[in-house]
Residue frames as a rotation matrix with the C-alpha (Angstrom) as fourth column:
MET 1
-0.913 0.391 0.117 20.71
-0.045 0.188 -0.981 95.21
-0.405 -0.901 -0.154 101.51
THR 2
-0.634 0.757 0.161 17.20
0.584 0.332 0.740 93.99
0.507 0.563 -0.653 100.77
LEU 3
-0.238 0.666 0.707 14.03
-0.408 -0.729 0.550 95.82
0.881 -0.158 0.445 101.66
ASP 4
0.716 0.510 -0.477 13.24
0.151 0.554 0.819 93.20
0.682 -0.658 0.319 104.32
GLN 5
-0.050 -0.817 -0.575 16.68
0.941 0.154 -0.301 93.65
0.334 -0.556 0.761 105.87
ALA 6
-0.743 -0.217 0.633 16.28
0.137 -0.975 -0.173 97.43
0.655 -0.042 0.754 105.88
ARG 7
0.241 0.910 0.337 12.90
-0.389 -0.228 0.893 97.12
0.889 -0.346 0.299 107.57
SER 8
0.625 -0.070 -0.777 14.40
0.593 0.690 0.414 94.77
0.508 -0.720 0.473 110.16
VAL 9
-0.488 -0.865 -0.117 17.27
0.782 -0.373 -0.500 97.15
0.389 -0.336 0.858 110.89
MET 10
-0.533 0.345 0.773 14.87
-0.238 -0.937 0.255 100.10
0.812 -0.049 0.582 111.21
ALA 11
0.582 0.803 -0.125 12.62
-0.145 0.253 0.956 98.16
0.800 -0.539 0.264 113.59
MET 12
0.400 -0.502 -0.767 15.56
0.849 0.519 0.104 97.07
0.346 -0.692 0.633 115.74
VAL 13
-0.694 -0.639 0.331 17.05
0.495 -0.758 -0.424 100.57
0.522 -0.130 0.843 115.82
ASP 14
-0.049 0.773 0.632 13.66
-0.374 -0.601 0.706 101.88
0.926 -0.202 0.319 116.94
ILE 15
0.795 0.319 -0.516 13.68
0.275 0.570 0.775 99.37
0.541 -0.758 0.365 119.81
VAL 16
-0.040 -0.916 -0.400 17.31
0.951 0.088 -0.296 100.15
0.306 -0.392 0.868 120.71
SER 17
-0.536 -0.160 0.829 16.51
0.144 -0.985 -0.097 103.88
0.832 0.067 0.551 120.78
GLN 18
0.506 0.729 0.461 14.07
-0.481 -0.206 0.852 103.21
0.716 -0.653 0.247 123.64
LYS 19
-0.372 -0.901 -0.223 16.95
-0.341 0.356 -0.870 102.38
0.863 -0.248 -0.440 125.97
ASN 20
-0.692 0.112 0.713 14.88
-0.717 0.008 -0.697 102.09
-0.083 -0.994 0.075 129.14
SER 21
0.380 0.877 -0.295 12.55
-0.908 0.415 0.063 99.57
0.178 0.243 0.953 127.56
SER 22
-0.520 -0.445 0.729 12.69
-0.551 0.827 0.111 95.93
-0.653 -0.344 -0.675 128.57
THR 23
0.501 0.712 -0.492 11.75
-0.801 0.166 -0.575 94.30
-0.328 0.682 0.654 125.30
THR 24
-0.335 -0.515 0.789 12.36
0.018 0.834 0.552 90.89
-0.942 0.199 -0.270 123.81
THR 25
0.397 0.388 -0.832 12.42
-0.795 -0.307 -0.523 90.90
-0.458 0.869 0.186 120.03
SER 26
0.044 -0.326 0.944 12.76
0.237 0.922 0.307 87.99
-0.971 0.210 0.118 117.66
LEU 27
0.056 -0.099 -0.994 14.09
-0.909 -0.418 -0.009 88.18
-0.414 0.903 -0.113 114.12
THR 28
-0.061 -0.005 0.998 13.15
0.097 0.995 0.011 85.14
-0.993 0.097 -0.061 112.07
ALA 29
0.475 0.177 -0.862 13.71
-0.838 -0.207 -0.504 84.35
-0.268 0.962 0.050 108.41
GLY 30
0.996 -0.086 0.034 14.95
0.092 0.924 -0.372 81.52
0.001 0.373 0.928 106.26
ARG 31
0.338 -0.940 0.033 18.57
0.564 0.231 0.793 80.52
-0.753 -0.249 0.609 106.09
GLY 32
-0.512 -0.707 0.488 20.74
0.821 -0.236 0.519 82.99
-0.252 0.667 0.701 104.18
ARG 33
0.364 0.769 0.525 18.23
0.853 -0.502 0.143 85.84
0.373 0.396 -0.839 104.33
GLY 34
-0.199 -0.580 0.790 20.57
0.273 -0.807 -0.524 88.33
0.941 0.111 0.319 106.04
LYS 35
0.811 0.540 -0.224 19.55
0.334 -0.112 0.936 88.14
0.481 -0.834 -0.271 109.70
SER 36
0.316 -0.771 -0.553 23.13
0.899 0.059 0.433 88.37
-0.302 -0.634 0.712 110.98
ALA 37
-0.573 -0.494 0.654 23.87
0.714 -0.692 0.102 91.34
0.402 0.526 0.750 108.72
ALA 38
0.192 0.746 0.638 20.78
0.127 -0.663 0.737 93.17
0.973 -0.061 -0.222 109.96
LEU 39
0.842 0.078 -0.534 21.67
0.523 0.128 0.843 92.38
0.134 -0.989 0.067 113.58
GLY 40
-0.122 -0.983 -0.140 25.22
0.988 -0.134 0.080 93.65
-0.097 -0.128 0.987 113.07
LEU 41
-0.508 -0.006 0.861 23.98
0.378 -0.900 0.217 97.00
0.774 0.436 0.459 111.76
ALA 42
0.585 0.783 0.213 21.47
0.077 -0.315 0.946 97.30
0.808 -0.536 -0.245 114.61
ILE 43
0.582 -0.454 -0.674 24.19
0.810 0.250 0.531 96.54
-0.072 -0.855 0.513 117.17
SER 44
-0.515 -0.813 0.272 26.43
0.830 -0.552 -0.077 99.25
0.212 0.186 0.959 115.72
SER 45
-0.131 0.539 0.832 23.56
0.091 -0.829 0.551 101.73
0.987 0.148 0.060 116.06
SER 46
0.744 0.431 -0.510 23.21
0.504 0.139 0.853 100.84
0.438 -0.892 -0.114 119.74
ILE 47
-0.236 -0.904 -0.356 26.62
0.971 -0.209 -0.115 102.43
0.030 -0.373 0.927 120.30
ILE 48
-0.642 0.058 0.764 25.19
0.207 -0.947 0.246 105.81
0.738 0.316 0.596 119.26
TYR 49
0.396 0.884 0.249 22.43
-0.143 -0.208 0.968 105.35
0.907 -0.418 0.044 121.85
GLY 50
0.031 -0.522 0.853 25.04
-0.873 -0.430 -0.231 104.90
0.488 -0.737 -0.468 124.58
TYR 51
0.958 0.270 -0.100 24.77
-0.199 0.870 0.450 101.19
0.209 -0.411 0.887 125.35
SER 52
0.234 -0.924 0.303 27.86
-0.972 -0.234 0.034 100.24
0.039 -0.303 -0.952 127.34
ASN 53
-0.591 -0.400 0.700 27.52
-0.542 0.840 0.022 96.49
-0.597 -0.366 -0.714 127.88
ILE 54
0.380 0.665 -0.643 26.39
-0.924 0.246 -0.292 94.55
-0.037 0.705 0.708 124.81
ILE 55
-0.410 -0.451 0.793 26.56
-0.465 0.851 0.244 90.76
-0.785 -0.268 -0.559 125.01
ILE 56
0.200 0.384 -0.901 26.33
-0.954 0.288 -0.089 88.52
0.225 0.877 0.424 121.97
THR 57
-0.315 -0.296 0.902 25.93
-0.519 0.849 0.098 84.79
-0.795 -0.437 -0.421 122.32
ALA 58
0.465 0.342 -0.817 25.79
-0.852 0.424 -0.308 81.96
0.241 0.839 0.489 119.82
PRO 59
0.997 -0.072 0.018 26.83
0.065 0.962 0.264 78.31
-0.037 -0.262 0.964 119.85
SER 60
0.162 -0.986 0.042 30.33
0.904 0.165 0.395 79.40
-0.397 -0.026 0.918 118.74
PRO 61
0.132 -0.154 -0.979 31.99
-0.097 -0.985 0.142 82.69
-0.986 0.076 -0.145 117.80
GLU 62
-0.868 -0.427 0.253 32.57
0.167 0.228 0.959 81.11
-0.467 0.875 -0.126 114.40
ASN 63
-0.137 0.915 0.378 28.81
0.982 0.177 -0.071 81.59
-0.132 0.362 -0.923 113.86
LEU 64
0.551 0.425 -0.718 29.27
0.537 -0.839 -0.085 85.36
-0.639 -0.339 -0.691 114.23
LYS 65
-0.500 -0.841 0.206 31.63
0.706 -0.258 0.659 86.27
-0.501 0.475 0.723 111.39
THR 66
-0.339 0.449 0.827 28.93
0.718 -0.443 0.536 87.99
0.607 0.776 -0.172 109.33
LEU 67
0.708 0.632 -0.316 27.45
0.674 -0.469 0.571 89.69
0.213 -0.617 -0.758 112.38
PHE 68
0.253 -0.696 -0.672 30.82
0.533 -0.480 0.697 91.20
-0.807 -0.535 0.249 113.34
GLU 69
-0.614 -0.445 0.651 31.50
0.783 -0.244 0.572 92.14
-0.096 0.861 0.499 109.71
PHE 70
0.009 0.715 0.699 28.32
0.633 -0.546 0.550 94.23
0.774 0.437 -0.457 109.71
ILE 71
0.702 0.051 -0.710 29.04
0.640 -0.481 0.599 95.72
-0.311 -0.875 -0.370 113.12
PHE 72
-0.304 -0.915 -0.266 32.27
0.595 -0.400 0.698 97.04
-0.744 0.054 0.665 111.58
LYS 73
-0.551 0.184 0.814 30.43
0.740 -0.342 0.578 98.28
0.385 0.921 0.052 108.48
GLY 74
0.570 0.821 0.029 27.99
0.675 -0.488 0.554 100.11
0.469 -0.296 -0.832 110.75
LEU 75
0.465 -0.482 -0.743 30.79
0.595 -0.452 0.665 101.60
-0.656 -0.751 0.076 112.85
THR 76
-0.634 -0.703 0.322 32.55
0.692 -0.329 0.643 102.76
-0.346 0.630 0.695 109.67
ALA 77
-0.165 0.673 0.721 29.33
0.724 -0.414 0.551 104.38
0.670 0.613 -0.419 108.43
LEU 78
0.849 0.466 -0.250 29.13
0.493 -0.528 0.691 106.17
0.190 -0.710 -0.678 111.80
ASN 79
0.555 -0.721 0.414 32.70
-0.278 -0.630 -0.725 107.44
0.784 0.287 -0.550 111.29
TYR 80
0.771 -0.392 0.501 34.31
-0.425 0.269 0.864 105.22
-0.474 -0.880 0.041 113.91
THR 81
0.463 -0.721 -0.516 37.89
-0.623 0.149 -0.768 104.20
0.630 0.677 -0.380 113.15
GLU 82
0.854 -0.241 -0.462 39.72
0.423 0.839 0.342 101.13
0.305 -0.487 0.818 114.41
HIS 83
-0.120 -0.933 -0.339 42.64
0.931 0.013 -0.366 101.96
0.346 -0.360 0.867 116.75
THR 84
-0.802 -0.095 0.590 41.31
-0.013 -0.984 -0.175 105.52
0.598 -0.148 0.788 117.19
ASP 85
-0.211 0.849 0.485 37.76
-0.891 -0.371 0.262 104.81
0.403 -0.377 0.834 118.39
TYR 86
0.763 0.510 0.397 37.72
-0.628 0.731 0.267 101.07
-0.154 -0.453 0.878 119.00
GLU 87
-0.451 -0.892 0.030 39.88
-0.888 0.452 0.082 98.01
-0.087 0.010 -0.996 119.50
ILE 88
0.552 0.598 -0.582 39.19
-0.688 0.720 0.087 94.46
0.471 0.353 0.809 118.28
PHE 89
-0.269 -0.592 0.760 40.03
-0.869 0.489 0.073 91.37
-0.414 -0.641 -0.646 120.31
GLN 90
0.136 0.230 -0.964 40.36
-0.675 0.733 0.080 87.89
0.725 0.640 0.255 118.86
SER 91
0.915 0.286 0.286 39.98
-0.404 0.622 0.670 84.70
0.013 -0.729 0.685 120.84
THR 92
-0.186 -0.981 0.057 43.06
-0.978 0.179 -0.104 83.00
0.092 -0.075 -0.993 122.21
ASN 93
0.161 0.346 0.924 41.08
-0.434 0.866 -0.248 79.76
-0.886 -0.362 0.290 122.48
PRO 94
-0.805 -0.570 -0.163 42.47
-0.386 0.295 0.874 77.44
-0.450 0.767 -0.458 119.77
ASP 95
-0.500 0.699 0.512 38.99
0.693 0.677 -0.248 75.96
-0.520 0.231 -0.823 119.25
PHE 96
0.477 0.763 -0.436 37.73
0.403 -0.631 -0.663 79.38
-0.781 0.141 -0.608 118.10
HIS 97
0.074 -0.493 0.867 40.35
0.989 0.150 0.000 79.88
-0.130 0.857 0.499 115.34
ASP 98
-0.825 -0.533 -0.191 41.14
0.527 -0.846 0.083 83.57
-0.205 -0.032 0.978 116.08
CYS 99
-0.021 0.897 0.442 37.48
0.824 -0.235 0.516 84.60
0.567 0.375 -0.734 115.86
ILE 100
-0.626 -0.063 0.778 36.57
-0.213 -0.945 -0.248 88.07
0.751 -0.320 0.578 117.02
VAL 101
-0.213 0.532 -0.819 35.16
0.828 0.543 0.137 87.90
0.518 -0.649 -0.557 120.54
LYS 102
0.276 0.279 -0.920 35.21
0.813 -0.578 0.068 91.49
-0.513 -0.767 -0.386 121.77
ILE 103
-0.081 -0.272 0.959 35.20
0.641 -0.751 -0.159 95.10
0.763 0.602 0.236 120.66
ASN 104
-0.039 0.033 -0.999 36.08
0.863 -0.502 -0.050 97.87
-0.503 -0.864 -0.009 123.10
ILE 105
0.163 0.190 0.968 34.82
0.702 -0.712 0.022 101.26
0.694 0.676 -0.249 121.98
TYR 106
-0.024 -0.272 -0.962 36.18
0.934 -0.349 0.075 104.35
-0.356 -0.897 0.263 123.69
ARG 107
-0.397 -0.079 0.914 35.16
0.622 -0.756 0.205 107.40
0.675 0.650 0.349 121.67
ASP 108
0.083 0.534 0.842 32.67
-0.336 -0.780 0.528 108.95
0.938 -0.327 0.114 124.13
HIS 109
0.169 -0.095 0.981 32.85
-0.964 0.193 0.185 106.49
-0.207 -0.977 -0.059 127.02
ARG 110
-0.835 -0.542 0.098 33.83
-0.516 0.831 0.207 102.85
-0.193 0.122 -0.974 127.42
GLN 111
0.395 0.916 -0.074 31.47
-0.863 0.343 -0.370 100.56
-0.314 0.210 0.926 125.56
THR 112
-0.698 -0.644 0.314 31.92
-0.540 0.761 0.360 96.84
-0.471 0.082 -0.878 125.02
ILE 113
0.522 0.696 -0.494 30.48
-0.846 0.496 -0.195 94.40
0.109 0.520 0.847 122.53
GLN 114
-0.504 -0.782 0.367 31.46
-0.849 0.526 -0.044 90.94
-0.159 -0.334 -0.929 123.71
TYR 115
0.094 0.428 -0.899 30.85
-0.491 0.805 0.332 87.32
0.866 0.410 0.286 122.76
VAL 116
-0.408 -0.138 0.902 29.95
-0.872 0.352 -0.341 85.02
-0.270 -0.926 -0.264 125.64
GLN 117
-0.856 0.128 -0.500 29.40
-0.093 0.915 0.392 81.28
0.508 0.382 -0.772 125.30
PRO 118
0.061 0.992 0.112 25.78
-0.379 -0.081 0.922 80.41
0.923 -0.099 0.371 126.15
GLN 119
0.471 0.125 -0.873 26.78
0.576 0.706 0.412 78.17
0.668 -0.697 0.261 129.06
ASP 120
-0.524 -0.736 -0.430 28.88
0.830 -0.326 -0.453 81.03
0.193 -0.594 0.781 130.55
PHE 121
-0.148 0.525 0.838 26.09
0.247 -0.801 0.545 83.60
0.958 0.287 -0.011 130.46
ASN 122
0.777 0.527 -0.343 25.41
0.427 -0.042 0.903 83.29
0.462 -0.849 -0.258 134.21
LYS 123
0.049 -0.851 -0.523 28.96
0.973 -0.077 0.216 84.59
-0.224 -0.519 0.825 134.88
ILE 124
-0.661 -0.259 0.704 28.15
0.557 -0.798 0.230 87.92
0.503 0.544 0.672 133.21
LEU 125
-0.707 0.451 -0.545 26.61
0.206 -0.607 -0.768 90.94
-0.677 -0.655 0.336 134.87
GLN 126
0.252 0.941 0.227 23.27
0.594 0.035 -0.804 91.96
-0.764 0.338 -0.550 133.44
PRO 127
-0.728 -0.509 0.459 23.86
0.666 -0.367 0.649 93.23
-0.162 0.778 0.607 129.90
GLU 128
-0.463 0.564 -0.684 22.12
-0.318 -0.826 -0.465 96.34
-0.827 0.002 0.562 128.63
LEU 129
0.360 0.514 -0.779 21.59
-0.925 0.090 -0.368 94.58
-0.119 0.853 0.508 125.32
LEU 130
-0.298 -0.374 0.879 21.62
-0.280 0.914 0.294 90.82
-0.913 -0.159 -0.377 124.75
ILE 131
0.174 0.265 -0.949 21.81
-0.985 0.059 -0.164 89.38
0.013 0.963 0.271 121.25
ILE 132
-0.072 -0.135 0.988 21.24
-0.239 0.964 0.115 85.64
-0.968 -0.228 -0.101 120.84
ASP 133
0.006 0.005 -1.000 22.25
-0.999 -0.043 -0.007 84.51
-0.043 0.999 0.005 117.36
GLU 134
-0.412 -0.079 -0.908 21.49
-0.407 0.907 0.106 80.98
0.815 0.413 -0.406 116.17
ALA 135
-0.343 0.327 0.881 19.18
-0.937 -0.052 -0.346 80.53
-0.067 -0.944 0.324 119.18
ALA 136
0.682 0.677 -0.279 17.72
-0.704 0.710 0.002 77.32
0.199 0.195 0.960 117.75
ALA 137
0.306 -0.660 -0.686 21.09
0.017 0.724 -0.690 75.63
0.952 0.200 0.233 118.25
ILE 138
-0.724 -0.465 0.509 21.24
-0.468 -0.211 -0.858 76.56
0.507 -0.860 -0.065 121.96
PRO 139
-0.663 0.501 -0.556 19.44
0.639 0.766 -0.072 74.30
0.390 -0.403 -0.828 124.46
LEU 140
0.084 0.848 0.524 16.06
0.296 -0.523 0.799 75.82
0.952 0.088 -0.295 125.38
PRO 141
0.676 0.186 -0.713 16.69
0.731 -0.049 0.680 75.90
0.091 -0.981 -0.169 129.17
ILE 142
-0.370 -0.872 -0.321 19.81
0.848 -0.458 0.267 78.03
-0.380 -0.173 0.909 128.56
VAL 143
-0.651 0.211 0.729 17.92
0.405 -0.716 0.569 80.42
0.642 0.665 0.381 126.27
LYS 144
0.463 0.885 -0.042 15.12
0.458 -0.199 0.867 80.72
0.759 -0.421 -0.497 128.85
HIS 145
0.350 -0.423 -0.836 17.68
0.893 -0.118 0.434 81.47
-0.282 -0.899 0.336 131.56
MET 146
-0.715 -0.670 0.200 19.28
0.696 -0.658 0.286 84.18
-0.059 0.344 0.937 129.41
LEU 147
-0.458 0.635 0.623 15.88
0.184 -0.618 0.765 85.75
0.870 0.464 0.166 128.82
GLY 148
-0.870 0.068 0.489 15.05
-0.475 -0.384 -0.792 85.63
0.134 -0.921 0.366 132.52
SER 149
0.098 0.954 -0.283 12.23
-0.763 0.254 0.595 83.13
0.639 0.158 0.753 132.07
């Protein structure tokens, strides 16, 4: 992990720790700079802060392989174990090639990290934490709707 990634994770964890805050945060950097890895670690930390409904969106779940990889690395670092503390769900949609689309965590209480297609966001109840990855590839009106603008 680079120093910039570590700073990004620390800043996002600080924001996540203020659970009652209604904050919009943007993480920008050049391609291949580790944004998805930093987001994955920050998402795993949100579990410790008790977030129950975490929604991740991106143009496709195939865009989220690195993000989910680092969610799992974060959960492992926090001593969470697959099958004991959480369950992984892969997509049954043939277009998504068995990509991970959901994690149910049940150590302390039921918590869900779930992928939702951008165009289906309006079908979801208000998430406690919304992560938009690859936002530049999502039509602006949809992003604005997700952000409540």
